[in-house]
Phi, psi and omega in degrees: 000316179304305184295322180294326177292316180296327177269009176060029185292334180291317176303315183292326183286325184277348186059031183196171183284127179236126176270112177277120181294151183306320180263030179299320182296319180292316175300313178303315179299314176300315179295321174302313185297308181299324184295312178300311182298322180294318180299320182297309182297329175293313181303315180297315176295330176276008185068018183256012182218139176228148181232160189096145190298317186288324179289322181286322174303306183306316178303317188288337177279339181249335192230173183257128188260153174256336173195140181259147180231138177218132178298135184293339177256015173274172184291142193289330185285327173302315176296319178293327182287319177293319187288335179283332182292334190214069184295344183260001178271133173303147175242130179251119182223042178255011176246147178281154177301332179282328177292318176298310179301315186297325179296336180241013174084025176237169171295318192201149181215118182261317184242136172201160178227140171247135185301158180287130180153204187297315185296321180288322177299311179302313182300317181285324174304305184295327184287321178300315180295322180294313185293322177293329178291313181301315182293325175293320177290328172295326185288311186301309183305319185278351175278000000 
């Protein structure tokens, strides 16, 4: 998207002058962030997500996980412990504990797991888009 803005690709595709808002990257980032959190909330309501360190640990010993989630503002040793329990399961750690909690109706959530299946796949796809956009935006801002 950043490259498309720089190359004026939106105007070329529309075959007309297109004015791209200066905060487009921030808007898209917020929408991607909300999309991920909405998926997490849907997974919780569908019984496909559990939260809390002990529940996640128990789940990993009994079930096949699709994705692990750790709050970015949680303790690093906690993220490492969760990651060590299932080293082959992707770990998403780009959301704060407050954001994760709000997505499922709690004050805060530090550790969670989403069951293998559609919710986990969708969450991984959207989180990868979000992280990619954040990385591109960071490079752009540092230039």
